[in-house]
MOPAC internal coordinates of N, CA, C and O (Angstrom, degrees):
PM7 1SCF
backbone

  N    0.0000 0     0.00 0     0.00 0    0    0    0
  C    1.4493 1     0.00 0     0.00 0    1    0    0
  C    1.5288 1   109.06 1     0.00 0    2    1    0
  O    1.2310 1   121.03 1   -35.50 1    3    2    1
  N    1.3088 1   115.63 1   144.50 1    3    2    1
  C    1.4501 1   121.58 1   178.82 1    5    3    2
  C    1.5208 1   109.57 1   -71.46 1    6    5    3
  O    1.2310 1   120.78 1   -44.27 1    7    6    5
  N    1.3181 1   116.12 1   135.73 1    7    6    5
  C    1.4545 1   118.34 1   177.90 1    9    7    6
  C    1.5231 1   112.66 1  -136.42 1   10    9    7
  O    1.2310 1   120.24 1   162.10 1   11   10    9
  N    1.3429 1   117.14 1   -17.90 1   11   10    9
  C    1.4547 1   119.68 1  -177.19 1   13   11   10
  C    1.5206 1   111.06 1  -156.61 1   14   13   11
  O    1.2310 1   120.97 1    -9.28 1   15   14   13
  N    1.3254 1   115.74 1   170.72 1   15   14   13
  C    1.4583 1   122.82 1   178.16 1   17   15   14
  C    1.5303 1   109.18 1   -59.89 1   18   17   15
  O    1.2310 1   120.79 1   -40.16 1   19   18   17
  N    1.3215 1   116.09 1   139.84 1   19   18   17
  C    1.4694 1   121.23 1  -178.66 1   21   19   18
  C    1.5243 1   112.51 1   -73.28 1   22   21   19
  O    1.2310 1   119.83 1   167.71 1   23   22   21
  N    1.3252 1   117.92 1   -12.29 1   23   22   21
  C    1.4557 1   121.25 1   176.48 1   25   23   22
  C    1.5307 1   108.24 1   -75.23 1   26   25   23
  O    1.2310 1   119.46 1   -65.31 1   27   26   25
  N    1.3313 1   118.63 1   114.69 1   27   26   25
  C    1.4694 1   120.32 1  -175.82 1   29   27   26
  C    1.5227 1   113.80 1   -63.93 1   30   29   27
  O    1.2310 1   119.62 1   158.00 1   31   30   29
  N    1.3225 1   118.33 1   -22.00 1   31   30   29
  C    1.4612 1   119.55 1   178.36 1   33   31   30
  C    1.5270 1   112.10 1   -86.22 1   34   33   31
  O    1.2310 1   119.87 1   172.99 1   35   34   33
  N    1.3134 1   117.85 1    -7.01 1   35   34   33
  C    1.4681 1   121.66 1  -179.96 1   37   35   34
  C    1.5305 1   110.75 1  -105.42 1   38   37   35
  O    1.2310 1   120.63 1   114.27 1   39   38   37
  N    1.3172 1   116.40 1   -65.73 1   39   38   37
  C    1.4683 1   123.90 1   179.14 1   41   39   38
  C    1.5268 1   113.62 1    57.41 1   42   41   39
  O    1.2310 1   120.05 1  -148.05 1   43   42   41
  N    1.3499 1   117.51 1    31.95 1   43   42   41
  C    1.4627 1   120.87 1   176.22 1   45   43   42
  C    1.5254 1   108.62 1   -63.74 1   46   45   43
  O    1.2310 1   119.64 1   -45.05 1   47   46   45
  N    1.3380 1   118.30 1   134.95 1   47   46   45
  C    1.4656 1   119.51 1  -178.89 1   49   47   46
  C    1.5221 1   112.15 1   -67.46 1   50   49   47
  O    1.2310 1   121.28 1   -36.81 1   51   50   49
  N    1.3132 1   115.15 1   143.19 1   51   50   49
  C    1.4674 1   121.89 1   177.96 1   53   51   50
  C    1.5205 1   108.71 1   -78.29 1   54   53   51
  O    1.2310 1   120.94 1   -58.53 1   55   54   53
  N    1.3258 1   115.80 1   121.47 1   55   54   53
  C    1.4633 1   120.15 1   177.82 1   57   55   54
  C    1.5221 1   111.98 1  -116.05 1   58   57   55
  O    1.2310 1   120.47 1   153.90 1   59   58   57
  N    1.3464 1   116.70 1   -26.10 1   59   58   57
  C    1.4579 1   119.88 1  -178.67 1   61   59   58
  C    1.5267 1   109.68 1  -154.68 1   62   61   59
  O    1.2310 1   120.53 1   -45.88 1   63   62   61
  N    1.3256 1   116.58 1   134.12 1   63   62   61
  C    1.4621 1   120.52 1   177.80 1   65   63   62
  C    1.5260 1   111.66 1   -76.22 1   66   65   63
  O    1.2310 1   119.92 1   171.10 1   67   66   65
  N    1.3253 1   117.75 1    -8.90 1   67   66   65
  C    1.4563 1   119.88 1   178.19 1   69   67   66
  C    1.5271 1   111.50 1   -79.92 1   70   69   67
  O    1.2310 1   120.23 1   172.52 1   71   70   69
  N    1.3135 1   117.17 1    -7.48 1   71   70   69
  C    1.4583 1   121.80 1   177.30 1   73   71   70
  C    1.5183 1   108.78 1  -112.09 1   74   73   71
  O    1.2310 1   120.38 1   -31.91 1   75   74   73
  N    1.3147 1   116.88 1   148.09 1   75   74   73
  C    1.4590 1   120.32 1   178.65 1   77   75   74
  C    1.5122 1   111.52 1    79.76 1   78   77   75
  O    1.2310 1   121.08 1    25.01 1   79   78   77
  N    1.3131 1   115.54 1  -154.99 1   79   78   77
  C    1.4666 1   120.48 1  -177.46 1   81   79   78
  C    1.5295 1   109.95 1  -139.30 1   82   81   79
  O    1.2310 1   121.17 1   -47.23 1   83   82   81
  N    1.3283 1   115.37 1   132.77 1   83   82   81
  C    1.4553 1   122.21 1  -179.90 1   85   83   82
  C    1.5256 1   108.77 1  -101.03 1   86   85   83
  O    1.2310 1   120.72 1   -45.88 1   87   86   85
  N    1.3240 1   116.23 1   134.12 1   87   86   85
  C    1.4611 1   122.08 1   178.50 1   89   87   86
  C    1.5170 1   108.34 1  -116.56 1   90   89   87
  O    1.2310 1   120.60 1   -38.81 1   91   90   89
  N    1.3278 1   116.45 1   141.19 1   91   90   89
  C    1.4578 1   122.59 1   178.32 1   93   91   90
  C    1.5207 1   108.00 1  -127.82 1   94   93   91
  O    1.2310 1   120.72 1   -52.02 1   95   94   93
  N    1.3220 1   116.23 1   127.98 1   95   94   93
  C    1.4528 1   121.59 1   178.94 1   97   95   94
  C    1.5171 1   109.70 1  -126.58 1   98   97   95
  O    1.2310 1   121.08 1   -38.07 1   99   98   97
  N    1.3348 1   115.53 1   141.93 1   99   98   97
  C    1.4569 1   120.50 1   172.77 1  101   99   98
  C    1.5204 1   107.63 1   -94.33 1  102  101   99
  O    1.2310 1   120.98 1   -51.17 1  103  102  101
  N    1.3172 1   115.74 1   128.83 1  103  102  101
  C    1.4525 1   121.56 1  -179.41 1  105  103  102
  C    1.5225 1   108.00 1  -112.08 1  106  105  103
  O    1.2310 1   120.67 1   -56.94 1  107  106  105
  N    1.3141 1   116.32 1   123.06 1  107  106  105
  C    1.4563 1   122.18 1   177.05 1  109  107  106
  C    1.5129 1   106.74 1  -109.55 1  110  109  107
  O    1.2310 1   120.82 1   -57.89 1  111  110  109
  N    1.3183 1   116.03 1   122.11 1  111  110  109
  C    1.4630 1   118.19 1  -177.22 1  113  111  110
  C    1.5252 1   110.59 1  -130.07 1  114  113  111
  O    1.2310 1   121.86 1   -31.48 1  115  114  113
  N    1.3025 1   114.05 1   148.52 1  115  114  113
  C    1.4575 1   122.30 1   175.20 1  117  115  114
  C    1.5126 1   106.52 1  -146.55 1  118  117  115
  O    1.2310 1   120.55 1   -43.75 1  119  118  117
  N    1.3090 1   116.56 1   136.25 1  119  118  117
  C    1.4601 1   118.86 1  -179.85 1  121  119  118
  C    1.5213 1   109.03 1   -86.76 1  122  121  119
  O    1.2310 1   121.15 1   -50.39 1  123  122  121
  N    1.3074 1   115.42 1   129.61 1  123  122  121
  C    1.4559 1   121.30 1   179.74 1  125  123  122
  C    1.5133 1   107.47 1  -123.64 1  126  125  123
  O    1.2310 1   120.53 1   -53.45 1  127  126  125
  N    1.2988 1   116.60 1   126.55 1  127  126  125
  C    1.4557 1   120.47 1   179.97 1  129  127  126
  C    1.5231 1   109.91 1   -73.04 1  130  129  127
  O    1.2310 1   120.68 1   -45.53 1  131  130  129
  N    1.3162 1   116.31 1   134.47 1  131  130  129
  C    1.4668 1   120.92 1   179.76 1  133  131  130
  C    1.5246 1   111.33 1   -69.51 1  134  133  131
  O    1.2310 1   120.21 1   160.02 1  135  134  133
  N    1.3095 1   117.19 1   -19.98 1  135  134  133
  C    1.4658 1   120.10 1  -178.41 1  137  135  134
  C    1.5215 1   112.25 1  -102.80 1  138  137  135
  O    1.2310 1   119.76 1  -172.41 1  139  138  137
  N    1.3089 1   118.06 1     7.59 1  139  138  137
  C    1.4553 1   121.69 1  -178.47 1  141  139  138
  C    1.5313 1   109.23 1   -80.29 1  142  141  139
  O    1.2310 1   120.39 1   -77.85 1  143  142  141
  N    1.3206 1   116.86 1   102.15 1  143  142  141
  C    1.4550 1   121.51 1  -178.43 1  145  143  142
  C    1.5232 1   112.57 1   -97.41 1  146  145  143
  O    1.2310 1   120.18 1  -176.32 1  147  146  145
  N    1.3127 1   117.26 1     3.68 1  147  146  145
  C    1.4619 1   119.71 1  -179.40 1  149  147  146
  C    1.5129 1   109.41 1   -78.55 1  150  149  147
  O    1.2310 1   121.04 1   -27.01 1  151  150  149
  N    1.2857 1   115.62 1   152.99 1  151  150  149
  C    1.4600 1   119.91 1   179.27 1  153  151  150
  C    1.5160 1   111.35 1  -102.47 1  154  153  151
  O    1.2310 1   120.70 1  -158.61 1  155  154  153
  N    1.3379 1   116.26 1    21.39 1  155  154  153
  C    1.4531 1   120.58 1  -179.86 1  157  155  154
  C    1.5316 1   109.90 1   -73.89 1  158  157  155
  O    1.2310 1   121.43 1   -25.54 1  159  158  157
  N    1.3251 1   114.88 1   154.46 1  159  158  157
  C    1.4583 1   119.45 1   176.64 1  161  159  158
  C    1.5243 1   109.85 1   -64.20 1  162  161  159
  O    1.2310 1   121.25 1   -28.88 1  163  162  161
  N    1.3224 1   115.21 1   151.12 1  163  162  161
  C    1.4591 1   119.23 1   177.61 1  165  163  162
  C    1.5084 1   109.54 1   -68.45 1  166  165  163
  O    1.2310 1   120.82 1   -41.70 1  167  166  165
  N    1.3105 1   116.03 1   138.30 1  167  166  165
  C    1.4542 1   120.19 1   178.57 1  169  167  166
  C    1.5269 1   110.45 1  -102.25 1  170  169  167
  O    1.2310 1   120.37 1  -172.19 1  171  170  169
  N    1.3042 1   116.90 1     7.81 1  171  170  169
  C    1.4510 1   120.98 1  -178.58 1  173  171  170
  C    1.5266 1   109.52 1  -104.87 1  174  173  171
  O    1.2310 1   121.12 1   -44.78 1  175  174  173
  N    1.3160 1   115.46 1   135.22 1  175  174  173
  C    1.4579 1   120.46 1   176.87 1  177  175  174
  C    1.5266 1   108.66 1   -81.33 1  178  177  175
  O    1.2310 1   120.02 1   -48.62 1  179  178  177
  N    1.3266 1   117.57 1   131.38 1  179  178  177
  C    1.4680 1   119.09 1   178.74 1  181  179  178
  C    1.5269 1   111.34 1   -59.78 1  182  181  179
  O    1.2310 1   120.98 1   -39.09 1  183  182  181
  N    1.3251 1   115.73 1   140.91 1  183  182  181
  C    1.4655 1   121.82 1   176.57 1  185  183  182
  C    1.5140 1   108.72 1   -90.73 1  186  185  183
  O    1.2310 1   120.23 1   -46.09 1  187  186  185
  N    1.3096 1   117.17 1   133.91 1  187  186  185
  C    1.4664 1   121.72 1   177.92 1  189  187  186
  C    1.5306 1   108.30 1  -113.86 1  190  189  187
  O    1.2310 1   121.59 1   -50.64 1  191  190  189
  N    1.3148 1   114.57 1   129.36 1  191  190  189
  C    1.4556 1   120.47 1   178.09 1  193  191  190
  C    1.5206 1   108.38 1  -132.79 1  194  193  191
  O    1.2310 1   120.72 1   -24.87 1  195  194  193
  N    1.3072 1   116.23 1   155.13 1  195  194  193
  C    1.4560 1   121.48 1   175.25 1  197  195  194
  C    1.5162 1   107.56 1  -110.46 1  198  197  195
  O    1.2310 1   121.00 1   -50.79 1  199  198  197
  N    1.3304 1   115.69 1   129.21 1  199  198  197
  C    1.4611 1   121.10 1   178.88 1  201  199  198
  C    1.5215 1   108.77 1  -116.38 1  202  201  199
  O    1.2310 1   120.81 1   -40.16 1  203  202  201
  N    1.3245 1   116.06 1   139.84 1  203  202  201
  C    1.4616 1   121.81 1   179.84 1  205  203  202
  C    1.5231 1   109.48 1  -117.70 1  206  205  203
  O    1.2310 1   121.23 1   -39.74 1  207  206  205
  N    1.3229 1   115.24 1   140.26 1  207  206  205
  C    1.4592 1   122.45 1   176.95 1  209  207  206
  C    1.5201 1   107.96 1  -137.21 1  210  209  207
  O    1.2310 1   120.74 1   -29.17 1  211  210  209
  N    1.3242 1   116.19 1   150.83 1  211  210  209
  C    1.4573 1   121.41 1  -176.86 1  213  211  210
  C    1.5163 1   109.90 1  -129.58 1  214  213  211
  O    1.2310 1   120.69 1   -42.07 1  215  214  213
  N    1.3340 1   116.28 1   137.93 1  215  214  213
  C    1.4600 1   122.25 1   171.55 1  217  215  214
  C    1.5230 1   107.49 1  -112.31 1  218  217  215
  O    1.2310 1   120.69 1   -46.18 1  219  218  217
  N    1.3314 1   116.29 1   133.82 1  219  218  217
  C    1.4615 1   121.29 1   178.39 1  221  219  218
  C    1.5328 1   109.13 1   -65.26 1  222  221  219
  O    1.2310 1   119.36 1   -14.54 1  223  222  221
  N    1.3191 1   118.82 1   165.46 1  223  222  221
  C    1.4682 1   120.71 1  -177.65 1  225  223  222
  C    1.5281 1   113.74 1   -56.43 1  226  225  223
  O    1.2310 1   120.06 1   139.90 1  227  226  225
  N    1.3250 1   117.48 1   -40.10 1  227  226  225
  C    1.4588 1   120.23 1  -178.79 1  229  227  226
  C    1.5259 1   111.26 1   -66.40 1  230  229  227
  O    1.2310 1   119.58 1   136.20 1  231  230  229
  N    1.3057 1   118.41 1   -43.80 1  231  230  229
  C    1.4710 1   121.75 1   179.47 1  233  231  230
  C    1.5266 1   110.96 1   -72.02 1  234  233  231
  O    1.2310 1   120.28 1   141.51 1  235  234  233
  N    1.3369 1   117.08 1   -38.49 1  235  234  233
  C    1.4684 1   121.06 1  -179.21 1  237  235  234
  C    1.5206 1   112.25 1   -66.28 1  238  237  235
  O    1.2310 1   120.06 1   158.17 1  239  238  237
  N    1.3264 1   117.49 1   -21.83 1  239  238  237
  C    1.4634 1   120.43 1   179.47 1  241  239  238
  C    1.5237 1   111.85 1   -70.83 1  242  241  239
  O    1.2310 1   120.29 1   156.65 1  243  242  241
  N    1.3324 1   117.06 1   -23.35 1  243  242  241
  C    1.4729 1   119.89 1  -176.16 1  245  243  242
  C    1.5164 1   113.91 1  -124.61 1  246  245  243
  O    1.2310 1   119.87 1   169.91 1  247  246  245
  N    1.3392 1   117.85 1   -10.09 1  247  246  245
  C    1.4643 1   120.63 1  -174.71 1  249  247  246
  C    1.5228 1   112.04 1  -136.37 1  250  249  247
  O    1.2310 1   121.67 1   -18.22 1  251  250  249
  N    1.3199 1   114.42 1   161.78 1  251  250  249
  C    1.4619 1   122.06 1   172.53 1  253  251  250
  C    1.5265 1   107.04 1  -135.73 1  254  253  251
  O    1.2310 1   120.75 1    -8.49 1  255  254  253
  N    1.3181 1   116.18 1   171.51 1  255  254  253
  C    1.4588 1   121.46 1   178.23 1  257  255  254
  C    1.5194 1   109.69 1  -114.18 1  258  257  255
  O    1.2310 1   121.05 1   -34.21 1  259  258  257
  N    1.3050 1   115.59 1   145.79 1  259  258  257
  C    1.4575 1   121.47 1   173.15 1  261  259  258
  C    1.5196 1   107.51 1  -136.28 1  262  261  259
  O    1.2310 1   120.70 1   -31.54 1  263  262  261
  N    1.3066 1   116.27 1   148.46 1  263  262  261
  C    1.4562 1   121.23 1   177.88 1  265  263  262
  C    1.5123 1   107.88 1  -117.48 1  266  265  263
  O    1.2310 1   120.88 1   -64.87 1  267  266  265
  N    1.3240 1   115.91 1   115.13 1  267  266  265
  C    1.4597 1   121.43 1  -178.15 1  269  267  266
  C    1.5227 1   109.08 1  -111.45 1  270  269  267
  O    1.2310 1   120.16 1   -40.36 1  271  270  269
  N    1.3307 1   117.30 1   139.64 1  271  270  269
  C    1.4627 1   120.81 1  -176.29 1  273  271  270
  C    1.5330 1   113.68 1   -56.28 1  274  273  271
  O    1.2310 1   119.98 1   139.01 1  275  274  273
  N    1.3138 1   117.65 1   -40.99 1  275  274  273
  C    1.4639 1   120.07 1  -175.45 1  277  275  274
  C    1.5246 1   113.26 1   -84.37 1  278  277  275
  O    1.2310 1   120.06 1   142.07 1  279  278  277
  N    1.3295 1   117.48 1   -37.93 1  279  278  277
  C    1.4644 1   119.14 1  -173.75 1  281  279  278
  C    1.5232 1   114.34 1  -107.80 1  282  281  279
  O    1.2310 1   119.67 1   175.90 1  283  282  281
  N    1.3170 1   118.24 1    -4.10 1  283  282  281
  C    1.4531 1   120.91 1   177.23 1  285  283  282
  C    1.5165 1   113.33 1    79.59 1  286  285  283
  O    1.2310 1   120.90 1    28.78 1  287  286  285
  N    1.3226 1   115.88 1  -151.22 1  287  286  285
  C    1.4580 1   122.41 1  -177.37 1  289  287  286
  C    1.5259 1   110.12 1   -75.28 1  290  289  287
  O    1.2310 1   121.07 1   -49.77 1  291  290  289
  N    1.3426 1   115.56 1   130.23 1  291  290  289
  C    1.4698 1   120.08 1  -179.30 1  293  291  290
  C    1.5194 1   110.22 1  -133.66 1  294  293  291
  O    1.2310 1   121.14 1   -37.97 1  295  294  293
  N    1.3272 1   115.43 1   142.03 1  295  294  293
  C    1.4549 1   122.04 1   170.31 1  297  295  294
  C    1.5167 1   107.85 1   -85.49 1  298  297  295
  O    1.2310 1   120.32 1   -48.09 1  299  298  297
  N    1.3150 1   116.99 1   131.91 1  299  298  297
  C    1.4640 1   119.58 1   177.43 1  301  299  298
  C    1.5279 1   108.19 1  -126.91 1  302  301  299
  O    1.2310 1   120.12 1   -37.17 1  303  302  301
  N    1.3297 1   117.38 1   142.83 1  303  302  301
  C    1.4651 1   119.23 1   178.82 1  305  303  302
  C    1.5226 1   110.49 1   -71.92 1  306  305  303
  O    1.2310 1   121.03 1   -35.32 1  307  306  305
  N    1.3207 1   115.63 1   144.68 1  307  306  305
  C    1.4531 1   120.18 1   174.33 1  309  307  306
  C    1.5167 1   108.21 1   -75.24 1  310  309  307
  O    1.2310 1   121.11 1   -38.20 1  311  310  309
  N    1.3182 1   115.49 1   141.80 1  311  310  309
  C    1.4533 1   119.28 1   176.95 1  313  311  310
  C    1.5119 1   108.33 1   -70.53 1  314  313  311
  O    1.2310 1   120.97 1   -50.85 1  315  314  313
  N    1.3094 1   115.75 1   129.15 1  315  314  313
  C    1.4642 1   118.98 1   178.28 1  317  315  314
  C    1.5204 1   108.31 1  -110.66 1  318  317  315
  O    1.2310 1   121.57 1   -67.63 1  319  318  317
  N    1.3096 1   114.61 1   112.37 1  319  318  317
  C    1.4510 1   121.00 1   178.77 1  321  319  318
  C    1.5241 1   106.90 1  -105.87 1  322  321  319
  O    1.2310 1   120.73 1   -93.87 1  323  322  321
  N    1.3320 1   116.20 1    86.13 1  323  322  321
  C    1.4556 1   120.39 1  -175.09 1  325  323  322
  C    1.5137 1   111.79 1   -65.63 1  326  325  323
  O    1.2310 1   119.94 1   156.64 1  327  326  325
  N    1.3183 1   117.72 1   -23.36 1  327  326  325
  C    1.4519 1   120.32 1   179.27 1  329  327  326
  C    1.5150 1   112.48 1   -66.51 1  330  329  327
  O    1.2310 1   120.09 1   144.54 1  331  330  329
  N    1.3251 1   117.43 1   -35.46 1  331  330  329
  C    1.4632 1   120.01 1  -179.38 1  333  331  330
  C    1.5179 1   112.55 1   -99.76 1  334  333  331
  O    1.2310 1   119.92 1   160.33 1  335  334  333
  N    1.3232 1   117.76 1   -19.67 1  335  334  333
  C    1.4598 1   119.88 1  -176.82 1  337  335  334
  C    1.5190 1   112.00 1   -66.89 1  338  337  335
  O    1.2310 1   120.01 1   143.82 1  339  338  337
  N    1.3177 1   117.59 1   -36.18 1  339  338  337
  C    1.4578 1   120.63 1  -177.19 1  341  339  338
  C    1.5228 1   112.98 1   -99.04 1  342  341  339
  O    1.2310 1   120.24 1  -176.61 1  343  342  341
  N    1.3158 1   117.15 1     3.39 1  343  342  341
  C    1.4538 1   121.09 1  -179.92 1  345  343  342
  C    1.5308 1   108.91 1   -75.14 1  346  345  343
  O    1.2310 1   119.73 1   -46.10 1  347  346  345
  N    1.3518 1   118.12 1   133.90 1  347  346  345
  C    1.4684 1   118.95 1   178.61 1  349  347  346
  C    1.5251 1   110.84 1   -67.49 1  350  349  347
  O    1.2310 1   121.48 1   -26.70 1  351  350  349
  N    1.3118 1   114.77 1   153.30 1  351  350  349
  C    1.4630 1   120.17 1   177.78 1  353  351  350
  C    1.5179 1   109.61 1   -68.11 1  354  353  351
  O    1.2310 1   119.82 1   -32.62 1  355  354  353
  N    1.3313 1   117.95 1   147.38 1  355  354  353
  C    1.4621 1   119.70 1   178.09 1  357  355  354
  C    1.5269 1   110.56 1   -67.29 1  358  357  355
  O    1.2310 1   121.38 1   -27.04 1  359  358  357
  N    1.3150 1   114.96 1   152.96 1  359  358  357
  C    1.4635 1   120.16 1   178.61 1  361  359  358
  C    1.5202 1   108.77 1   -65.75 1  362  361  359
  O    1.2310 1   120.05 1   -36.13 1  363  362  361
  N    1.3302 1   117.50 1   143.87 1  363  362  361
  C    1.4619 1   119.48 1   179.84 1  365  363  362
  C    1.5244 1   110.83 1   -64.13 1  366  365  363
  O    1.2310 1   121.34 1   -36.57 1  367  366  365
  N    1.3259 1   115.04 1   143.43 1  367  366  365
  C    1.4690 1   120.12 1   178.76 1  369  367  366
  C    1.5178 1   108.82 1   -84.19 1  370  369  367
  O    1.2310 1   122.02 1   -31.29 1  371  370  369
  N    1.3096 1   113.74 1   148.71 1  371  370  369
  C    1.4596 1   118.85 1   176.42 1  373  371  370
  C    1.5187 1   109.12 1   -90.52 1  374  373  371
  O    1.2310 1   120.56 1   -41.31 1  375  374  373
  N    1.3111 1   116.53 1   138.69 1  375  374  373
  C    1.4551 1   121.98 1   177.44 1  377  375  374
  C    1.5207 1   108.46 1  -110.26 1  378  377  375
  O    1.2310 1   120.93 1   -45.48 1  379  378  377
  N    1.3015 1   115.82 1   134.52 1  379  378  377
  C    1.4538 1   121.13 1  -179.23 1  381  379  378
  C    1.5222 1   109.12 1  -119.51 1  382  381  379
  O    1.2310 1   120.79 1   -41.54 1  383  382  381
  N    1.3163 1   116.10 1   138.46 1  383  382  381
  C    1.4591 1   121.11 1   171.23 1  385  383  382
  C    1.5236 1   107.17 1   -89.97 1  386  385  383
  O    1.2310 1   120.00 1   -70.48 1  387  386  385
  N    1.2869 1   117.61 1   109.52 1  387  386  385
  C    1.4652 1   121.05 1  -178.29 1  389  387  386
  C    1.4946 1   110.55 1  -106.71 1  390  389  387
  O    1.2310 1   120.10 1   180.00 1  391  390  389

């Protein structure tokens, strides 16, 4: 169960899911023996689980989460494109029925 921000340097307690950002990842796992030298097909069905993680509003403003098979859960910075972030929206186009 979720109880705090997924950022280990923050750890703000979760009080409401309406604040911050919720992440959901599907995890597919299969156990493979390190000493299994046979080339036979796996007889085990992969297990699928859903994992949820939450970032508090302060962390979610600058970071996101990604789940990578080799390195696990990682915090990644959000790309900040200041050139387009402060640009005003274009004026709406007029549509004519001709």
